[in-house]
Gaussian input, Z-matrix of N, CA and C with variables (Angstrom, degrees):
# hf/3-21g

backbone

0 1
 N
 C     1     B1
 C     2     B2     1     A1
 N     3     B3     2     A2     1     D1
 C     4     B4     3     A3     2     D2
 C     5     B5     4     A4     3     D3
 N     6     B6     5     A5     4     D4
 C     7     B7     6     A6     5     D5
 C     8     B8     7     A7     6     D6
 N     9     B9     8     A8     7     D7
 C    10    B10     9     A9     8     D8
 C    11    B11    10    A10     9     D9
 N    12    B12    11    A11    10    D10
 C    13    B13    12    A12    11    D11
 C    14    B14    13    A13    12    D12
 N    15    B15    14    A14    13    D13
 C    16    B16    15    A15    14    D14
 C    17    B17    16    A16    15    D15
 N    18    B18    17    A17    16    D16
 C    19    B19    18    A18    17    D17
 C    20    B20    19    A19    18    D18
 N    21    B21    20    A20    19    D19
 C    22    B22    21    A21    20    D20
 C    23    B23    22    A22    21    D21
 N    24    B24    23    A23    22    D22
 C    25    B25    24    A24    23    D23
 C    26    B26    25    A25    24    D24
 N    27    B27    26    A26    25    D25
 C    28    B28    27    A27    26    D26
 C    29    B29    28    A28    27    D27
 N    30    B30    29    A29    28    D28
 C    31    B31    30    A30    29    D29
 C    32    B32    31    A31    30    D30
 N    33    B33    32    A32    31    D31
 C    34    B34    33    A33    32    D32
 C    35    B35    34    A34    33    D33
 N    36    B36    35    A35    34    D34
 C    37    B37    36    A36    35    D35
 C    38    B38    37    A37    36    D36
 N    39    B39    38    A38    37    D37
 C    40    B40    39    A39    38    D38
 C    41    B41    40    A40    39    D39
 N    42    B42    41    A41    40    D40
 C    43    B43    42    A42    41    D41
 C    44    B44    43    A43    42    D42
 N    45    B45    44    A44    43    D43
 C    46    B46    45    A45    44    D44
 C    47    B47    46    A46    45    D45
 N    48    B48    47    A47    46    D46
 C    49    B49    48    A48    47    D47
 C    50    B50    49    A49    48    D48
 N    51    B51    50    A50    49    D49
 C    52    B52    51    A51    50    D50
 C    53    B53    52    A52    51    D51
 N    54    B54    53    A53    52    D52
 C    55    B55    54    A54    53    D53
 C    56    B56    55    A55    54    D54
 N    57    B57    56    A56    55    D55
 C    58    B58    57    A57    56    D56
 C    59    B59    58    A58    57    D57
 N    60    B60    59    A59    58    D58
 C    61    B61    60    A60    59    D59
 C    62    B62    61    A61    60    D60
 N    63    B63    62    A62    61    D61
 C    64    B64    63    A63    62    D62
 C    65    B65    64    A64    63    D63
 N    66    B66    65    A65    64    D64
 C    67    B67    66    A66    65    D65
 C    68    B68    67    A67    66    D66
 N    69    B69    68    A68    67    D67
 C    70    B70    69    A69    68    D68
 C    71    B71    70    A70    69    D69
 N    72    B72    71    A71    70    D70
 C    73    B73    72    A72    71    D71
 C    74    B74    73    A73    72    D72
 N    75    B75    74    A74    73    D73
 C    76    B76    75    A75    74    D74
 C    77    B77    76    A76    75    D75
 N    78    B78    77    A77    76    D76
 C    79    B79    78    A78    77    D77
 C    80    B80    79    A79    78    D78
 N    81    B81    80    A80    79    D79
 C    82    B82    81    A81    80    D80
 C    83    B83    82    A82    81    D81
 N    84    B84    83    A83    82    D82
 C    85    B85    84    A84    83    D83
 C    86    B86    85    A85    84    D84
 N    87    B87    86    A86    85    D85
 C    88    B88    87    A87    86    D86
 C    89    B89    88    A88    87    D87
 N    90    B90    89    A89    88    D88
 C    91    B91    90    A90    89    D89
 C    92    B92    91    A91    90    D90
 N    93    B93    92    A92    91    D91
 C    94    B94    93    A93    92    D92
 C    95    B95    94    A94    93    D93
 N    96    B96    95    A95    94    D94
 C    97    B97    96    A96    95    D95
 C    98    B98    97    A97    96    D96
 N    99    B99    98    A98    97    D97
 C   100   B100    99    A99    98    D98
 C   101   B101   100   A100    99    D99
 N   102   B102   101   A101   100   D100
 C   103   B103   102   A102   101   D101
 C   104   B104   103   A103   102   D102
 N   105   B105   104   A104   103   D103
 C   106   B106   105   A105   104   D104
 C   107   B107   106   A106   105   D105
 N   108   B108   107   A107   106   D106
 C   109   B109   108   A108   107   D107
 C   110   B110   109   A109   108   D108
 N   111   B111   110   A110   109   D109
 C   112   B112   111   A111   110   D110
 C   113   B113   112   A112   111   D111
 N   114   B114   113   A113   112   D112
 C   115   B115   114   A114   113   D113
 C   116   B116   115   A115   114   D114
 N   117   B117   116   A116   115   D115
 C   118   B118   117   A117   116   D116
 C   119   B119   118   A118   117   D117
 N   120   B120   119   A119   118   D118
 C   121   B121   120   A120   119   D119
 C   122   B122   121   A121   120   D120
 N   123   B123   122   A122   121   D121
 C   124   B124   123   A123   122   D122
 C   125   B125   124   A124   123   D123
 N   126   B126   125   A125   124   D124
 C   127   B127   126   A126   125   D125
 C   128   B128   127   A127   126   D126
 N   129   B129   128   A128   127   D127
 C   130   B130   129   A129   128   D128
 C   131   B131   130   A130   129   D129
 N   132   B132   131   A131   130   D130
 C   133   B133   132   A132   131   D131
 C   134   B134   133   A133   132   D132
 N   135   B135   134   A134   133   D133
 C   136   B136   135   A135   134   D134
 C   137   B137   136   A136   135   D135
 N   138   B138   137   A137   136   D136
 C   139   B139   138   A138   137   D137
 C   140   B140   139   A139   138   D138
 N   141   B141   140   A140   139   D139
 C   142   B142   141   A141   140   D140
 C   143   B143   142   A142   141   D141
 N   144   B144   143   A143   142   D142
 C   145   B145   144   A144   143   D143
 C   146   B146   145   A145   144   D144
 N   147   B147   146   A146   145   D145
 C   148   B148   147   A147   146   D146
 C   149   B149   148   A148   147   D147
 N   150   B150   149   A149   148   D148
 C   151   B151   150   A150   149   D149
 C   152   B152   151   A151   150   D150
 N   153   B153   152   A152   151   D151
 C   154   B154   153   A153   152   D152
 C   155   B155   154   A154   153   D153
 N   156   B156   155   A155   154   D154
 C   157   B157   156   A156   155   D155
 C   158   B158   157   A157   156   D156
 N   159   B159   158   A158   157   D157
 C   160   B160   159   A159   158   D158
 C   161   B161   160   A160   159   D159
 N   162   B162   161   A161   160   D160
 C   163   B163   162   A162   161   D161
 C   164   B164   163   A163   162   D162
 N   165   B165   164   A164   163   D163
 C   166   B166   165   A165   164   D164
 C   167   B167   166   A166   165   D165
 N   168   B168   167   A167   166   D166
 C   169   B169   168   A168   167   D167
 C   170   B170   169   A169   168   D168
 N   171   B171   170   A170   169   D169
 C   172   B172   171   A171   170   D170
 C   173   B173   172   A172   171   D171
 N   174   B174   173   A173   172   D172
 C   175   B175   174   A174   173   D173
 C   176   B176   175   A175   174   D174
 N   177   B177   176   A176   175   D175
 C   178   B178   177   A177   176   D176
 C   179   B179   178   A178   177   D177
 N   180   B180   179   A179   178   D178
 C   181   B181   180   A180   179   D179
 C   182   B182   181   A181   180   D180
 N   183   B183   182   A182   181   D181
 C   184   B184   183   A183   182   D182
 C   185   B185   184   A184   183   D183
 N   186   B186   185   A185   184   D184
 C   187   B187   186   A186   185   D185
 C   188   B188   187   A187   186   D186
 N   189   B189   188   A188   187   D187
 C   190   B190   189   A189   188   D188
 C   191   B191   190   A190   189   D189
 N   192   B192   191   A191   190   D190
 C   193   B193   192   A192   191   D191
 C   194   B194   193   A193   192   D192
 N   195   B195   194   A194   193   D193
 C   196   B196   195   A195   194   D194
 C   197   B197   196   A196   195   D195
 N   198   B198   197   A197   196   D196
 C   199   B199   198   A198   197   D197
 C   200   B200   199   A199   198   D198
 N   201   B201   200   A200   199   D199
 C   202   B202   201   A201   200   D200
 C   203   B203   202   A202   201   D201
 N   204   B204   203   A203   202   D202
 C   205   B205   204   A204   203   D203
 C   206   B206   205   A205   204   D204
 N   207   B207   206   A206   205   D205
 C   208   B208   207   A207   206   D206
 C   209   B209   208   A208   207   D207
 N   210   B210   209   A209   208   D208
 C   211   B211   210   A210   209   D209
 C   212   B212   211   A211   210   D210
 N   213   B213   212   A212   211   D211
 C   214   B214   213   A213   212   D212
 C   215   B215   214   A214   213   D213
 N   216   B216   215   A215   214   D214
 C   217   B217   216   A216   215   D215
 C   218   B218   217   A217   216   D216
 N   219   B219   218   A218   217   D217
 C   220   B220   219   A219   218   D218
 C   221   B221   220   A220   219   D219
 N   222   B222   221   A221   220   D220
 C   223   B223   222   A222   221   D221
 C   224   B224   223   A223   222   D222
 N   225   B225   224   A224   223   D223
 C   226   B226   225   A225   224   D224
 C   227   B227   226   A226   225   D225
 N   228   B228   227   A227   226   D226
 C   229   B229   228   A228   227   D227
 C   230   B230   229   A229   228   D228
 N   231   B231   230   A230   229   D229
 C   232   B232   231   A231   230   D230
 C   233   B233   232   A232   231   D231
 N   234   B234   233   A233   232   D232
 C   235   B235   234   A234   233   D233
 C   236   B236   235   A235   234   D234
 N   237   B237   236   A236   235   D235
 C   238   B238   237   A237   236   D236
 C   239   B239   238   A238   237   D237
 N   240   B240   239   A239   238   D238
 C   241   B241   240   A240   239   D239
 C   242   B242   241   A241   240   D240
 N   243   B243   242   A242   241   D241
 C   244   B244   243   A243   242   D242
 C   245   B245   244   A244   243   D243
 N   246   B246   245   A245   244   D244
 C   247   B247   246   A246   245   D245
 C   248   B248   247   A247   246   D246
 N   249   B249   248   A248   247   D247
 C   250   B250   249   A249   248   D248
 C   251   B251   250   A250   249   D249
 N   252   B252   251   A251   250   D250
 C   253   B253   252   A252   251   D251
 C   254   B254   253   A253   252   D252
 N   255   B255   254   A254   253   D253
 C   256   B256   255   A255   254   D254
 C   257   B257   256   A256   255   D255
 N   258   B258   257   A257   256   D256
 C   259   B259   258   A258   257   D257
 C   260   B260   259   A259   258   D258
 N   261   B261   260   A260   259   D259
 C   262   B262   261   A261   260   D260
 C   263   B263   262   A262   261   D261
 N   264   B264   263   A263   262   D262
 C   265   B265   264   A264   263   D263
 C   266   B266   265   A265   264   D264
 N   267   B267   266   A266   265   D265
 C   268   B268   267   A267   266   D266
 C   269   B269   268   A268   267   D267
 N   270   B270   269   A269   268   D268
 C   271   B271   270   A270   269   D269
 C   272   B272   271   A271   270   D270
 N   273   B273   272   A272   271   D271
 C   274   B274   273   A273   272   D272
 C   275   B275   274   A274   273   D273
 N   276   B276   275   A275   274   D274
 C   277   B277   276   A276   275   D275
 C   278   B278   277   A277   276   D276
 N   279   B279   278   A278   277   D277
 C   280   B280   279   A279   278   D278
 C   281   B281   280   A280   279   D279
 N   282   B282   281   A281   280   D280
 C   283   B283   282   A282   281   D281
 C   284   B284   283   A283   282   D282
 N   285   B285   284   A284   283   D283
 C   286   B286   285   A285   284   D284
 C   287   B287   286   A286   285   D285
 N   288   B288   287   A287   286   D286
 C   289   B289   288   A288   287   D287
 C   290   B290   289   A289   288   D288
 N   291   B291   290   A290   289   D289
 C   292   B292   291   A291   290   D290
 C   293   B293   292   A292   291   D291
 N   294   B294   293   A293   292   D292
 C   295   B295   294   A294   293   D293
 C   296   B296   295   A295   294   D294
 N   297   B297   296   A296   295   D295
 C   298   B298   297   A297   296   D296
 C   299   B299   298   A298   297   D297
 N   300   B300   299   A299   298   D298
 C   301   B301   300   A300   299   D299
 C   302   B302   301   A301   300   D300
 N   303   B303   302   A302   301   D301
 C   304   B304   303   A303   302   D302
 C   305   B305   304   A304   303   D303
 N   306   B306   305   A305   304   D304
 C   307   B307   306   A306   305   D305
 C   308   B308   307   A307   306   D306
 N   309   B309   308   A308   307   D307
 C   310   B310   309   A309   308   D308
 C   311   B311   310   A310   309   D309
 N   312   B312   311   A311   310   D310
 C   313   B313   312   A312   311   D311
 C   314   B314   313   A313   312   D312
 N   315   B315   314   A314   313   D313
 C   316   B316   315   A315   314   D314
 C   317   B317   316   A316   315   D315
 N   318   B318   317   A317   316   D316
 C   319   B319   318   A318   317   D317
 C   320   B320   319   A319   318   D318

   B1=1.4888
   B2=1.5776
   B3=1.3036
   B4=1.4791
   B5=1.6078
   B6=1.4130
   B7=1.4061
   B8=1.4727
   B9=1.3144
   B10=1.5295
   B11=1.5803
   B12=1.3376
   B13=1.3804
   B14=1.5187
   B15=1.3022
   B16=1.4212
   B17=1.6030
   B18=1.2508
   B19=1.5523
   B20=1.4603
   B21=1.3572
   B22=1.5309
   B23=1.5183
   B24=1.3197
   B25=1.4777
   B26=1.5390
   B27=1.3154
   B28=1.4613
   B29=1.5213
   B30=1.3577
   B31=1.3853
   B32=1.4691
   B33=1.3895
   B34=1.4963
   B35=1.4731
   B36=1.3460
   B37=1.4674
   B38=1.5366
   B39=1.2593
   B40=1.5400
   B41=1.5142
   B42=1.3489
   B43=1.5159
   B44=1.4967
   B45=1.3099
   B46=1.3605
   B47=1.5967
   B48=1.3292
   B49=1.4595
   B50=1.5386
   B51=1.2504
   B52=1.4928
   B53=1.4897
   B54=1.3502
   B55=1.4201
   B56=1.5282
   B57=1.2674
   B58=1.4532
   B59=1.5714
   B60=1.2805
   B61=1.4334
   B62=1.6223
   B63=1.2927
   B64=1.4822
   B65=1.5659
   B66=1.2915
   B67=1.4803
   B68=1.5005
   B69=1.3326
   B70=1.4343
   B71=1.5525
   B72=1.3461
   B73=1.4837
   B74=1.4863
   B75=1.3930
   B76=1.5132
   B77=1.5533
   B78=1.3372
   B79=1.4391
   B80=1.6355
   B81=1.3548
   B82=1.4001
   B83=1.5997
   B84=1.2977
   B85=1.5766
   B86=1.5091
   B87=1.3884
   B88=1.4834
   B89=1.4648
   B90=1.3402
   B91=1.4488
   B92=1.4665
   B93=1.3605
   B94=1.4346
   B95=1.5002
   B96=1.3928
   B97=1.4161
   B98=1.5347
   B99=1.3383
   B100=1.4625
   B101=1.5481
   B102=1.3057
   B103=1.3828
   B104=1.6072
   B105=1.2821
   B106=1.4464
   B107=1.5379
   B108=1.2581
   B109=1.4829
   B110=1.4474
   B111=1.3535
   B112=1.4697
   B113=1.4470
   B114=1.3454
   B115=1.4246
   B116=1.4865
   B117=1.3875
   B118=1.4446
   B119=1.4691
   B120=1.2624
   B121=1.4512
   B122=1.5211
   B123=1.2803
   B124=1.4602
   B125=1.5499
   B126=1.3665
   B127=1.4855
   B128=1.5226
   B129=1.2805
   B130=1.4134
   B131=1.5275
   B132=1.3290
   B133=1.4918
   B134=1.5595
   B135=1.3597
   B136=1.4389
   B137=1.5661
   B138=1.3235
   B139=1.4222
   B140=1.5621
   B141=1.3574
   B142=1.4924
   B143=1.4941
   B144=1.4334
   B145=1.5469
   B146=1.4283
   B147=1.2486
   B148=1.4326
   B149=1.5153
   B150=1.3146
   B151=1.4985
   B152=1.4722
   B153=1.3933
   B154=1.4518
   B155=1.4947
   B156=1.2836
   B157=1.4508
   B158=1.4736
   B159=1.3860
   B160=1.4858
   B161=1.4890
   B162=1.3509
   B163=1.4579
   B164=1.5572
   B165=1.2892
   B166=1.5260
   B167=1.5816
   B168=1.3179
   B169=1.4744
   B170=1.4895
   B171=1.3525
   B172=1.4326
   B173=1.4117
   B174=1.3533
   B175=1.4872
   B176=1.4984
   B177=1.2680
   B178=1.5115
   B179=1.5401
   B180=1.2637
   B181=1.5504
   B182=1.5100
   B183=1.3161
   B184=1.4780
   B185=1.4989
   B186=1.3692
   B187=1.4724
   B188=1.5139
   B189=1.2460
   B190=1.5315
   B191=1.5701
   B192=1.2700
   B193=1.5543
   B194=1.5362
   B195=1.3330
   B196=1.4785
   B197=1.4807
   B198=1.2834
   B199=1.4868
   B200=1.6120
   B201=1.3256
   B202=1.4660
   B203=1.5057
   B204=1.3190
   B205=1.4551
   B206=1.4997
   B207=1.3165
   B208=1.4992
   B209=1.5140
   B210=1.3446
   B211=1.4045
   B212=1.5224
   B213=1.3343
   B214=1.4554
   B215=1.6068
   B216=1.2820
   B217=1.4250
   B218=1.5420
   B219=1.2918
   B220=1.4673
   B221=1.5997
   B222=1.3755
   B223=1.4630
   B224=1.5040
   B225=1.3737
   B226=1.3882
   B227=1.5440
   B228=1.3339
   B229=1.4357
   B230=1.5170
   B231=1.3308
   B232=1.4084
   B233=1.4925
   B234=1.3485
   B235=1.4335
   B236=1.4875
   B237=1.2442
   B238=1.4999
   B239=1.6172
   B240=1.2847
   B241=1.4608
   B242=1.4883
   B243=1.2165
   B244=1.3903
   B245=1.5994
   B246=1.3541
   B247=1.4640
   B248=1.5174
   B249=1.3370
   B250=1.3534
   B251=1.5728
   B252=1.3153
   B253=1.4654
   B254=1.5065
   B255=1.3607
   B256=1.4984
   B257=1.4798
   B258=1.3896
   B259=1.5417
   B260=1.5076
   B261=1.3742
   B262=1.4943
   B263=1.5015
   B264=1.3574
   B265=1.4376
   B266=1.5885
   B267=1.3171
   B268=1.3850
   B269=1.5499
   B270=1.3153
   B271=1.4091
   B272=1.4451
   B273=1.3722
   B274=1.4524
   B275=1.5670
   B276=1.3238
   B277=1.4193
   B278=1.5327
   B279=1.3465
   B280=1.4242
   B281=1.5916
   B282=1.3188
   B283=1.4278
   B284=1.5899
   B285=1.2674
   B286=1.4153
   B287=1.5059
   B288=1.4303
   B289=1.4698
   B290=1.6336
   B291=1.3351
   B292=1.4473
   B293=1.4695
   B294=1.2847
   B295=1.4694
   B296=1.5661
   B297=1.3915
   B298=1.4488
   B299=1.5129
   B300=1.3950
   B301=1.4282
   B302=1.6101
   B303=1.2662
   B304=1.4736
   B305=1.5249
   B306=1.3351
   B307=1.4349
   B308=1.4548
   B309=1.3959
   B310=1.4734
   B311=1.4547
   B312=1.4106
   B313=1.4310
   B314=1.5387
   B315=1.3166
   B316=1.4376
   B317=1.5464
   B318=1.3245
   B319=1.4324
   B320=1.5930
   A1=106.06
   A2=110.60
   A3=115.99
   A4=110.79
   A5=113.57
   A6=121.09
   A7=109.45
   A8=113.38
   A9=120.45
   A10=106.65
   A11=114.87
   A12=121.63
   A13=107.92
   A14=120.33
   A15=121.40
   A16=112.10
   A17=113.25
   A18=120.83
   A19=105.03
   A20=110.31
   A21=115.47
   A22=111.80
   A23=117.93
   A24=119.62
   A25=111.28
   A26=118.08
   A27=119.62
   A28=112.58
   A29=117.98
   A30=122.66
   A31=116.24
   A32=113.17
   A33=124.45
   A34=110.19
   A35=119.52
   A36=121.22
   A37=108.61
   A38=114.32
   A39=124.28
   A40=104.28
   A41=113.58
   A42=122.29
   A43=108.47
   A44=114.63
   A45=119.87
   A46=117.00
   A47=112.25
   A48=117.10
   A49=111.15
   A50=119.86
   A51=122.72
   A52=109.53
   A53=120.84
   A54=125.63
   A55=113.04
   A56=114.02
   A57=122.06
   A58=107.57
   A59=117.93
   A60=121.24
   A61=102.35
   A62=111.60
   A63=117.97
   A64=109.47
   A65=115.28
   A66=121.40
   A67=108.25
   A68=113.34
   A69=121.85
   A70=112.17
   A71=118.07
   A72=117.80
   A73=115.57
   A74=117.31
   A75=112.36
   A76=111.48
   A77=116.83
   A78=121.93
   A79=106.48
   A80=115.43
   A81=122.39
   A82=113.67
   A83=106.24
   A84=114.34
   A85=109.98
   A86=114.61
   A87=117.63
   A88=112.53
   A89=119.35
   A90=124.73
   A91=111.89
   A92=119.37
   A93=127.07
   A94=110.62
   A95=119.35
   A96=123.17
   A97=116.14
   A98=116.83
   A99=122.12
   A100=109.07
   A101=118.13
   A102=118.63
   A103=113.40
   A104=116.52
   A105=123.28
   A106=111.75
   A107=121.18
   A108=125.73
   A109=115.74
   A110=117.93
   A111=123.66
   A112=112.64
   A113=120.15
   A114=120.52
   A115=114.71
   A116=115.68
   A117=119.29
   A118=112.96
   A119=117.37
   A120=123.52
   A121=107.75
   A122=120.24
   A123=124.42
   A124=105.94
   A125=109.99
   A126=119.04
   A127=106.89
   A128=119.12
   A129=122.69
   A130=113.91
   A131=113.43
   A132=120.43
   A133=110.83
   A134=113.98
   A135=120.60
   A136=110.29
   A137=116.18
   A138=118.58
   A139=114.16
   A140=112.46
   A141=118.11
   A142=116.77
   A143=113.16
   A144=113.20
   A145=108.41
   A146=127.67
   A147=131.18
   A148=113.27
   A149=118.74
   A150=121.12
   A151=112.74
   A152=114.34
   A153=117.85
   A154=116.26
   A155=117.28
   A156=121.77
   A157=110.31
   A158=115.48
   A159=119.30
   A160=113.50
   A161=118.60
   A162=121.22
   A163=112.37
   A164=114.88
   A165=117.04
   A166=107.46
   A167=112.51
   A168=118.75
   A169=113.55
   A170=118.56
   A171=121.20
   A172=114.98
   A173=121.84
   A174=123.76
   A175=108.31
   A176=117.52
   A177=122.94
   A178=111.07
   A179=111.60
   A180=123.77
   A181=106.31
   A182=122.86
   A183=126.95
   A184=110.81
   A185=115.39
   A186=118.26
   A187=110.44
   A188=120.71
   A189=120.25
   A190=107.54
   A191=116.65
   A192=116.64
   A193=115.66
   A194=111.63
   A195=116.95
   A196=113.45
   A197=117.66
   A198=122.81
   A199=107.21
   A200=116.07
   A201=119.53
   A202=111.75
   A203=122.14
   A204=128.63
   A205=110.85
   A206=116.74
   A207=126.13
   A208=110.04
   A209=118.23
   A210=122.00
   A211=112.37
   A212=121.21
   A213=121.09
   A214=107.44
   A215=120.02
   A216=119.09
   A217=106.67
   A218=119.01
   A219=124.75
   A220=113.11
   A221=113.64
   A222=121.63
   A223=106.54
   A224=116.53
   A225=124.63
   A226=113.63
   A227=119.11
   A228=121.93
   A229=112.37
   A230=118.93
   A231=125.11
   A232=113.14
   A233=117.84
   A234=124.03
   A235=102.74
   A236=115.17
   A237=125.13
   A238=111.01
   A239=114.17
   A240=119.95
   A241=113.74
   A242=123.77
   A243=127.93
   A244=107.04
   A245=113.28
   A246=118.70
   A247=116.78
   A248=120.98
   A249=121.36
   A250=112.44
   A251=114.28
   A252=119.26
   A253=112.30
   A254=116.16
   A255=117.34
   A256=107.17
   A257=112.06
   A258=121.24
   A259=106.66
   A260=109.40
   A261=119.97
   A262=107.57
   A263=118.03
   A264=121.98
   A265=107.30
   A266=115.65
   A267=124.86
   A268=113.41
   A269=119.99
   A270=122.45
   A271=108.91
   A272=112.27
   A273=119.51
   A274=106.84
   A275=118.05
   A276=123.13
   A277=105.82
   A278=117.02
   A279=125.14
   A280=108.19
   A281=116.38
   A282=117.58
   A283=108.50
   A284=118.08
   A285=123.82
   A286=109.43
   A287=112.94
   A288=114.21
   A289=105.57
   A290=110.95
   A291=116.97
   A292=110.32
   A293=121.78
   A294=127.38
   A295=111.52
   A296=116.06
   A297=122.81
   A298=113.71
   A299=115.87
   A300=115.88
   A301=110.75
   A302=118.77
   A303=122.51
   A304=108.15
   A305=117.15
   A306=122.45
   A307=117.31
   A308=113.61
   A309=121.31
   A310=110.60
   A311=118.53
   A312=122.11
   A313=107.82
   A314=122.06
   A315=121.61
   A316=117.32
   A317=117.46
   A318=119.60
   A319=108.89
   D1=139.98
   D2=179.65
   D3=-73.59
   D4=156.26
   D5=173.81
   D6=-115.17
   D7=134.19
   D8=-179.63
   D9=-118.87
   D10=112.75
   D11=175.83
   D12=-86.74
   D13=133.35
   D14=-173.95
   D15=-136.25
   D16=127.86
   D17=173.10
   D18=-107.18
   D19=103.92
   D20=-179.10
   D21=-67.53
   D22=-27.43
   D23=-177.16
   D24=-71.75
   D25=-32.09
   D26=179.24
   D27=-109.15
   D28=-8.08
   D29=-173.45
   D30=56.49
   D31=41.97
   D32=175.26
   D33=-97.80
   D34=148.20
   D35=-179.99
   D36=-138.21
   D37=150.86
   D38=175.01
   D39=-134.78
   D40=120.43
   D41=169.13
   D42=-95.87
   D43=121.91
   D44=178.74
   D45=44.25
   D46=39.84
   D47=176.10
   D48=93.94
   D49=-16.06
   D50=-178.25
   D51=-100.10
   D52=127.74
   D53=178.31
   D54=-68.64
   D55=135.92
   D56=-178.55
   D57=-99.65
   D58=130.95
   D59=174.54
   D60=-113.69
   D61=117.83
   D62=-175.23
   D63=-125.12
   D64=151.38
   D65=171.76
   D66=-68.91
   D67=174.38
   D68=-168.71
   D69=-64.86
   D70=-47.00
   D71=178.92
   D72=-66.17
   D73=-44.53
   D74=178.78
   D75=-67.18
   D76=-28.28
   D77=177.43
   D78=-60.03
   D79=-52.35
   D80=-176.05
   D81=-56.43
   D82=-42.90
   D83=179.57
   D84=-65.26
   D85=-48.95
   D86=-177.63
   D87=-63.49
   D88=-39.71
   D89=172.71
   D90=-52.87
   D91=-49.08
   D92=-179.08
   D93=-63.28
   D94=-47.59
   D95=175.38
   D96=-63.79
   D97=-43.14
   D98=178.23
   D99=-65.86
   D100=-37.05
   D101=-174.77
   D102=-67.36
   D103=-20.48
   D104=178.29
   D105=-85.50
   D106=-11.02
   D107=175.59
   D108=29.79
   D109=72.93
   D110=178.51
   D111=97.14
   D112=1.26
   D113=173.10
   D114=-105.71
   D115=161.80
   D116=175.40
   D117=-82.02
   D118=143.06
   D119=178.12
   D120=-111.73
   D121=125.02
   D122=-171.97
   D123=-77.28
   D124=160.95
   D125=179.33
   D126=-65.99
   D127=-41.57
   D128=177.17
   D129=-52.87
   D130=-44.63
   D131=-179.31
   D132=-64.99
   D133=-41.11
   D134=179.35
   D135=-66.85
   D136=-39.86
   D137=179.12
   D138=-66.03
   D139=-39.22
   D140=179.11
   D141=-69.89
   D142=-18.48
   D143=177.05
   D144=-69.16
   D145=-16.69
   D146=175.17
   D147=-105.87
   D148=-3.62
   D149=-176.27
   D150=85.26
   D151=10.85
   D152=178.25
   D153=-80.39
   D154=166.93
   D155=179.18
   D156=-105.87
   D157=124.50
   D158=-177.56
   D159=-62.85
   D160=-24.34
   D161=-175.75
   D162=-83.18
   D163=-6.49
   D164=-178.63
   D165=-96.68
   D166=125.92
   D167=-177.25
   D168=-53.36
   D169=-46.86
   D170=-178.29
   D171=-62.14
   D172=-34.80
   D173=176.03
   D174=-66.71
   D175=-47.34
   D176=178.54
   D177=-55.43
   D178=-46.57
   D179=-179.47
   D180=-61.34
   D181=-45.10
   D182=177.93
   D183=-56.28
   D184=-48.78
   D185=179.71
   D186=-66.64
   D187=-36.60
   D188=178.30
   D189=-65.61
   D190=-40.88
   D191=177.47
   D192=-60.93
   D193=-39.68
   D194=176.15
   D195=-68.40
   D196=-41.99
   D197=176.08
   D198=-59.28
   D199=-44.91
   D200=175.24
   D201=-55.49
   D202=-49.17
   D203=177.33
   D204=-56.83
   D205=-43.14
   D206=177.17
   D207=-60.54
   D208=-44.90
   D209=177.82
   D210=-63.36
   D211=-30.52
   D212=179.37
   D213=-77.34
   D214=-26.64
   D215=-179.06
   D216=-84.88
   D217=-45.44
   D218=-170.11
   D219=-83.67
   D220=-25.87
   D221=-175.32
   D222=118.39
   D223=143.21
   D224=-171.38
   D225=-59.27
   D226=-29.62
   D227=-179.08
   D228=-99.20
   D229=12.80
   D230=-178.34
   D231=-72.92
   D232=-32.01
   D233=-174.90
   D234=-128.52
   D235=118.37
   D236=177.64
   D237=-94.10
   D238=125.93
   D239=172.50
   D240=-81.84
   D241=124.79
   D242=174.24
   D243=-110.42
   D244=93.06
   D245=-176.69
   D246=-44.72
   D247=123.93
   D248=176.12
   D249=86.37
   D250=-10.92
   D251=-177.21
   D252=-115.89
   D253=-59.74
   D254=179.23
   D255=162.58
   D256=-145.50
   D257=-175.12
   D258=-127.14
   D259=150.39
   D260=177.82
   D261=-127.69
   D262=133.17
   D263=177.98
   D264=-87.26
   D265=109.21
   D266=-175.48
   D267=-90.00
   D268=63.21
   D269=176.18
   D270=-166.78
   D271=161.41
   D272=-176.26
   D273=-67.13
   D274=129.74
   D275=-179.08
   D276=-116.04
   D277=123.49
   D278=-176.27
   D279=-116.88
   D280=105.50
   D281=-179.47
   D282=-71.69
   D283=140.78
   D284=177.66
   D285=-128.35
   D286=156.56
   D287=-174.20
   D288=-101.48
   D289=164.74
   D290=-175.41
   D291=-56.19
   D292=-39.38
   D293=-174.84
   D294=-68.31
   D295=-17.38
   D296=179.32
   D297=-86.61
   D298=-11.83
   D299=-171.30
   D300=-74.15
   D301=-30.15
   D302=-177.10
   D303=-56.93
   D304=-44.63
   D305=175.82
   D306=-55.86
   D307=-39.61
   D308=-178.88
   D309=-72.93
   D310=-41.98
   D311=-174.75
   D312=-70.61
   D313=-39.07
   D314=176.20
   D315=-70.35
   D316=-18.14
   D317=-175.68
   D318=-87.54

């Protein structure tokens, strides 16, 4: 199973020791998923993190596209879709503190 280290203060991620550089929307979704650590995040919640409306098809479609792109980066089984409910991050999430980032960047 993959390990995702997350600094919520800076929204930085490391997957299995390698730093991930993501665009704004994938970062927002991954922060939301990682913050739930084992819980499902609803489509409504993911839409709202961008100010989108869950009832608008295009907004939901945008979220689904970003989740698809994240699966390509993290691995196809990294994000589980729960139809009608939302998404679940299927990996070990390790929160890290701001002061720990320097060690990760230099390694």
